[in-house]
C-alpha positions in Angstrom: 20.7 -25.1 -4.7 20.1 -23.1 -1.7 18.1 -20.1 -1.9 19.9 -16.8 -1.2 18.4 -14.2 1.2 19.8 -10.7 1.2 19.1 -9.1 4.5 20.3 -7.0 7.5 20.7 -8.5 11.1 18.0 -7.0 13.2 15.5 -6.3 10.6 12.0 -7.6 11.5 11.1 -8.4 8.0 14.2 -10.5 7.5 13.5 -12.2 10.9 10.2 -13.2 9.7 11.6 -15.0 6.6 14.3 -16.7 9.0 11.3 -18.0 11.1 9.5 -19.3 8.0 12.6 -21.0 6.6 13.3 -22.7 9.8 9.6 -23.8 10.2 10.1 -25.2 6.6 13.4 -26.9 7.5 15.0 -24.9 4.6 18.4 -23.6 4.7 19.2 -20.2 3.3 22.4 -18.5 2.1 22.5 -15.3 4.0 24.0 -12.4 2.1 24.3 -9.4 4.6 23.2 -5.9 3.3 24.5 -3.1 5.4 21.9 -0.3 5.5 24.0 2.1 7.4 26.6 1.8 4.8 24.0 2.4 2.2 24.7 -0.9 0.4 20.9 -1.1 -0.4 21.5 1.9 -2.7 24.3 0.6 -4.6 23.5 -0.3 -8.5 24.0 -4.0 -7.9 21.4 -4.2 -5.2 19.0 -1.8 -6.9 19.1 -4.2 -9.9 17.7 -6.9 -7.7 15.2 -4.5 -5.9 14.5 -1.0 -7.1 12.5 -0.3 -4.0 15.9 -0.8 -2.1 14.6 -2.7 0.9 15.4 -6.0 2.6 14.9 -8.9 2.4 15.2 -9.9 -1.1 15.2 -13.6 -2.1 17.2 -15.1 -5.0 15.8 -18.7 -5.7 18.0 -20.0 -8.6 17.6 -16.7 -10.3 14.0 -16.0 -9.4 14.1 -12.7 -7.6 11.5 -11.5 -5.0 11.2 -8.8 -2.5 9.0 -8.2 0.5 9.0 -10.7 3.4 5.3 -11.4 3.2 5.4 -12.3 -0.5 8.7 -14.2 0.0 7.2 -16.3 3.0 4.0 -17.1 0.9 6.2 -18.3 -1.9 8.5 -20.3 0.3 5.7 -22.0 2.0 4.0 -22.8 -1.2 7.1 -24.1 -3.0 9.1 -25.9 0.1 6.3 -26.7 2.5 5.8 -30.4 3.2 2.1 -29.6 3.8 0.0 -26.4 3.3 -0.5 -25.7 6.9 1.6 -22.5 6.8 -0.2 -21.1 3.9 -3.5 -23.0 3.5 -4.9 -23.7 0.0 -8.5 -23.4 1.2 -9.4 -20.0 -0.3 -11.1 -18.8 2.8 -8.4 -19.7 5.1 -5.8 -18.3 2.8 -7.8 -15.2 2.4 -7.6 -14.5 6.1 -3.9 -15.1 6.2 -3.6 -12.7 3.2 -5.7 -10.1 5.1 -3.5 -10.3 8.1 -0.3 -10.1 5.9 -1.6 -6.9 4.4 -2.6 -5.4 7.7 0.9 -6.0 8.8 2.6 -4.5 5.7 0.3 -1.5 5.5 -0.4 -0.7 9.2 1.4 -2.7 11.9 4.9 -3.0 10.4 4.6 0.2 8.4 3.8 2.5 11.5 6.6 1.1 13.4 8.9 1.5 10.5 8.0 5.2 10.3 9.3 5.7 14.0 12.5 3.5 13.4 13.5 5.5 10.3 13.3 8.8 12.1 15.4 7.6 14.9 17.9 5.6 13.1 18.4 7.7 9.9 17.1 11.1 10.7 18.6 11.4 14.3 15.2 12.3 15.8 15.4 13.2 19.5 11.7 12.4 20.2 9.0 10.4 18.7 5.9 12.5 17.7 2.9 11.6 19.9 0.8 11.1 16.7 3.0 8.4 15.5 3.0 6.7 18.8 -0.8 6.8 19.0 -1.0 5.3 15.4 1.2 2.5 16.4 -0.7 1.8 19.6 -3.8 1.7 17.5 -2.1 -1.0 15.4 -1.5 -2.9 18.5 -5.1 -2.6 19.6 -6.3 -3.9 16.2 -3.9 -6.8 16.4 -5.4 -7.6 19.8 -8.8 -7.7 18.3 -7.8 -9.7 15.2 -6.3 -12.4 17.3 -9.7 -14.3 17.7 -8.4 -17.9 18.0 -5.1 -19.4 19.0 -3.2 -18.1 16.1 -3.2 -14.8 14.2 -5.2 -16.2 11.2 -7.0 -18.9 13.0 -6.6 -22.4 14.6 -3.3 -23.0 13.2 0.1 -21.4 12.9 0.7 -19.6 9.5 3.0 -17.1 8.0 0.9 -14.4 9.3 2.3 -15.4 12.7 5.8 -14.8 11.6 5.0 -11.4 10.3 3.1 -10.2 13.3 5.5 -11.6 16.0 8.5 -9.8 14.4 6.6 -6.5 14.0 5.1 -6.5 17.4 8.2 -7.7 19.4 10.4 -5.2 17.6 8.0 -2.3 18.0 7.6 -3.1 21.8 10.7 -1.0 22.2 8.4 2.0 21.6 5.0 0.5 23.2 5.4 -2.3 25.7 3.4 -5.4 24.8 2.0 -5.7 28.1 -0.2 -8.6 29.5 -2.5 -6.1 31.0 -3.3 -4.1 27.9 -3.0 -7.0 25.3 -3.7 -10.2 27.2 -4.4 -12.2 24.0 -1.2 -10.9 22.3 0.8 -11.7 25.3 -0.4 -15.2 25.7 0.1 -15.8 21.7 3.5 -14.4 22.1 4.5 -17.1 24.7 3.1 -19.7 22.2 5.3 -18.3 19.5 8.4 -18.3 21.9 7.8 -22.0 22.6 8.4 -23.0 18.9 11.5 -25.0 18.7 13.1 -22.6 16.0 12.1 -19.5 17.5 15.8 -18.8 18.6 16.7 -17.9 14.9 14.5 -14.7 15.3 15.4 -14.2 19.1 18.9 -13.4 17.8 17.6 -11.0 15.3 15.4 -9.3 17.9 18.2 -9.0 20.3 20.3 -7.2 17.7 17.4 -4.8 17.1 16.8 -4.1 20.7 20.6 -3.5 21.3 20.6 -1.3 18.3 17.9 0.7 19.7 18.7 0.7 23.3 20.4 4.1 23.4 18.5 5.7 20.6 14.9 5.4 21.6 13.7 8.6 23.2 12.3 8.3 26.6 9.3 9.9 27.2 -26.3 -14.7 2.5 -26.9 -18.2 0.0 -24.0 -19.0 -1.9 -25.5 -17.7 -5.1 -26.4 -14.4 -3.4 -24.4 -11.3 -4.3 -21.6 -10.6 -1.9 -21.8 -7.3 0.0 -19.2 -4.7 -0.2 -19.0 -2.0 2.5 -17.3 1.1 1.2 -17.5 4.9 0.4 -17.6 6.2 -3.2 -14.2 7.8 -4.1 -12.1 5.4 -2.0 -9.3 4.0 -4.1 -9.2 0.6 -2.4 -13.0 0.3 -2.9 -12.4 1.2 -6.6 -9.8 -1.6 -6.9 -12.5 -4.1 -5.6 -15.1 -2.6 -8.1 -12.8 -3.2 -10.9 -11.9 -6.7 -9.9 -15.6 -7.6 -9.5 -16.4 -6.2 -13.0 -13.5 -8.0 -14.4 -14.9 -11.3 -12.8 -18.4 -10.4 -14.0 -19.5 -10.5 -10.4 -22.4 -8.4 -9.0 -21.7 -6.8 -5.5 -24.4 -5.5 -3.1 -22.8 -2.1 -2.2 -23.4 -0.9 1.3 -22.2 2.7 1.7 -20.2 3.6 4.8 -19.9 7.3 5.4 -16.5 8.0 6.8 -17.2 11.7 7.1 -20.1 10.9 9.5 -17.9 8.4 11.3 -20.0 5.4 10.4 -17.0 3.4 10.3 -16.4 3.8 14.0 -19.9 2.6 15.0 -20.0 -0.6 17.0 -21.9 -2.6 14.2 -19.1 -1.7 11.6 -16.3 -2.4 14.2 -17.7 -5.8 14.8 -17.0 -6.5 11.0 -13.6 -4.8 11.0 -11.8 -3.6 14.1 -9.4 -1.8 11.8 -12.3 0.5 10.9 -11.3 0.9 7.3 -13.1 0.2 3.9 -13.7 -1.9 1.9 -15.0 -4.8 3.8 -16.6 -7.8 2.1 -19.3 -10.0 3.5 -19.6 -13.1 1.4 -22.2 -15.4 2.8 -21.1 -14.7 6.2 -17.4 -14.8 5.5 -15.9 -11.4 6.5 -12.8 -9.9 5.0 -11.0 -6.5 4.9 -8.3 -5.0 2.9 -8.9 -4.6 -0.8 -5.8 -6.7 -1.8 -6.9 -9.7 0.2 -10.5 -9.2 -0.9 -9.4 -9.1 -4.6 -7.2 -12.3 -4.0 -10.2 -14.1 -2.5 -12.7 -12.9 -5.2 -10.3 -14.0 -8.1 -9.6 -17.2 -6.5 -13.4 -18.2 -5.8 -15.2 -16.5 -8.8 -12.7 -16.4 -11.5 -13.6 -18.4 -14.7 -9.7 -19.0 -15.1 -6.7 -18.1 -12.9 -5.4 -15.2 -15.1 -6.2 -12.5 -12.5 -4.4 -14.2 -9.7 -2.2 -16.9 -11.2 -1.7 -20.4 -9.5 1.9 -20.6 -10.9 4.1 -20.1 -7.9 6.4 -17.6 -9.2 3.9 -15.7 -11.1 1.6 -15.4 -7.9 4.7 -14.4 -5.8 5.2 -11.5 -8.2 1.5 -10.4 -7.9 1.9 -10.8 -4.1 4.9 -8.8 -4.0 3.3 -5.9 -6.0 0.3 -5.9 -3.8 2.3 -5.6 -0.8 4.2 -2.8 -2.3 1.1 -1.1 -2.9 -0.5 -1.6 0.5 2.8 -0.7 2.4 4.3 2.1 0.2 2.4 3.4 -2.8 -1.2 3.6 -1.4 0.0 4.1 2.2 2.1 7.2 1.3 -0.8 8.8 -0.7 -3.2 8.1 2.3 -0.9 10.0 4.6 -1.4 13.1 2.6 -5.1 12.4 2.0 -5.9 11.9 5.7 -4.2 15.1 6.7 -6.2 17.1 4.1 -9.6 15.6 4.7 -9.5 14.8 8.3 -7.1 17.2 9.9 -7.7 20.3 7.7 -4.1 20.6 6.6 -3.4 23.8 4.7 -0.2 22.7 3.2 1.3 19.2 2.2 4.8 18.7 3.9 7.6 18.5 1.2 8.9 15.3 2.7 5.4 13.6 2.1 5.5 14.7 -1.4 9.0 13.4 -2.0 8.1 10.0 -0.5 5.0 9.7 -2.7 7.2 10.7 -5.8 9.7 8.0 -4.9 6.7 5.5 -4.8 5.8 6.7 -8.3 9.5 6.3 -9.5 9.6 2.8 -8.1 6.3 1.8 -9.7 7.8 2.9 -13.0 10.6 0.7 -12.5 8.5 -2.4 -11.4 6.6 -1.9 -14.7 8.9 -4.1 -16.7 6.4 -5.8 -19.1 2.9 -4.9 -20.3 1.2 -5.2 -16.9 2.3 -4.4 -13.4 3.2 -8.1 -12.5 4.1 -9.3 -16.0 2.7 -10.3 -19.3 -1.0 -10.5 -18.2 -3.4 -8.3 -16.4 -3.8 -9.3 -12.7 -5.3 -7.9 -9.5 -2.1 -6.0 -9.0 -3.1 -3.7 -11.8 -6.2 -2.9 -10.1 -4.5 -1.7 -6.9 -1.8 0.1 -8.6 -4.2 2.0 -11.0 -6.5 3.1 -8.2 -3.6 4.3 -6.1 -1.7 6.1 -8.7 -4.5 7.8 -10.3 -6.1 9.1 -7.1 -2.5 10.4 -6.1 -2.3 12.4 -9.3 -4.2 15.3 -7.4 -0.8 15.6 -5.6 1.7 14.5 -8.3 0.9 14.4 -11.9 1.5 11.1 -13.7 3.2 12.8 -16.6 4.3 11.0 -19.8 7.7 12.8 -19.7 8.5 11.6 -16.1 6.7 8.2 -16.2 6.3 7.0 -19.8 5.8 3.3 -19.0 3.2 4.1 -16.4 1.4 6.6 -18.7 1.3 4.1 -21.4 0.1 1.3 -18.9 -2.6 3.8 -17.6 -3.9 4.2 -21.2 -4.2 0.3 -21.4 -6.2 0.2 -18.2 -8.5 3.1 -19.2 -9.3 1.0 -22.5 -10.6 -2.0 -20.4 -14.4 -2.2 -21.1 -15.3 -2.1 -17.4 -12.9 0.8 -16.5 -15.8 3.1 -16.2 -16.9 1.5 -12.9 -13.6 3.0 -11.4 -13.5 6.2 -13.4 -16.8 7.1 -11.7 -15.2 6.6 -8.3 -12.1 8.6 -9.5 -14.1 11.4 -10.5 -15.8 11.5 -7.2 -12.5 11.6 -5.5 -11.1 14.3 -7.6 -14.1 16.5 -7.1 -13.8 15.9 -3.5 -10.2 17.0 -3.4 -10.7 19.8 -5.9 -10.9 22.8 -3.5 -9.1 21.0 -0.6 -5.6 20.3 -2.0 -3.2 23.1 -1.2 -1.9 24.9 -4.5 
C-alpha cells in the first residue's frame, strides 16, 4: 500500500521528504493540507499530529511527523541499500548531528522569519533574526567538509539542508562568493535526476514569498565531553552516560568567558555550542545525536535507542521535536536573560513555550515519552522541561501526565547526576528571571 504524506506545496520540510521518496523510488499518496485555511488545526489533523505541523506520514496506520524522522524511517524501511542513512554508527551519528542542526538551527531560524511574514503580516524582518540565519548559513558552510553534507556520500541530511538553504535564500542569498562550498554542493544536488520534484516545491515557495519579503584517545579510554554545568543538553548526555554505565571525561567550557568562541573549540564545533563529544578522535556535537551514538555504541541492549524501525522513528520524532521546538523555545528566553540582560520576557515567547509544554503532554501517550520503555528521548525531554520550569511551572493540574512521568524520571537511580546540573541552572537563574 502506498504511504500517505500530508503536506503543503512549497513547504521545505515536505520538499525534503519528496526528494527522499524519489531517491528511494517510492511513490507517495499526497494529501494536501492548506495551512492558510488552518486545516492543520482541525481535529482530524490534530489527531494525527498534535504539533499541527507538516509533513505527516501514514504508512499503513503508522503515523509519524517531522521530515527528519520521516526520511530516516523511509530510508531504513524502503532503501535498497543503506547509503542514504548508513548503518555504520559513526557515519549515522554524523548524519543525525546534521539533521538536528537543521531542525534546531538552520530550518528553525528561517521558519521564524517565514512565520512572521506569512502569518503575522510583518513589514520588516528584525536584523537579529537575519543575523541568526546568516550565522546558520556560515556554520553550514563549515560543516560541509567533504562532497556531501555528512561526508563522502549523499544522505538524507542533504535533502534537509538543500530544502532549508534554498528556501531561506529568499532572505539571504546563497552566493558563491560568501558560501563557495555550499554553492558548489547546491549544483551537485541540482544535478540529481529527481531534483525536479523539489524544484517545483521551491518555485511555489519563492512565488509565495515574492511580494511578501521586505526589502531591505584508545578505544577503552573514557570519551571526553565538553560542556558547562547547568546546561540542559549537557545534562541529557550525563543521564544517558549514567544509564549506559559509561564514564565520561568532562572538560568544562565556560560560556560566560566566551571559551566556546575560541579557535580551539571552534575547530571542534563551528556551531560553538555545548555539548561536544570526542570519542577516540570522533567528534560529534548536539546532545540528541550524541546520545543516539552513545546508546548505539555502548548500550548493552537496544532499549534506549531501539533497532525496530517504527520504535526508532518515534524516538527520532521526539528528539527532533525537542531540538526544534521544546528546547529551542526555552533557549530563546534563556539567551535573552543570560546574554542580553533582558529585564522582561515577551509574552509571545512564554506562550510559545507553554504551547510546547502542551504538545509534550499530548505526545506522552504511554509510560515514557516515546512509548512503553525508557529511551534517550526521555533524557532530552526531562532536561528541557525541568529547566524551563523557571519560566512555566510543570504543575500537576495543567500537565498531569508530564508530572507523573517526571516523578518516574526522578526515581531513576542515576537521576542525581542531572539533578545536580538542574540545581546549578536554577541557582543561576534565581535572581535573573523577571518576576
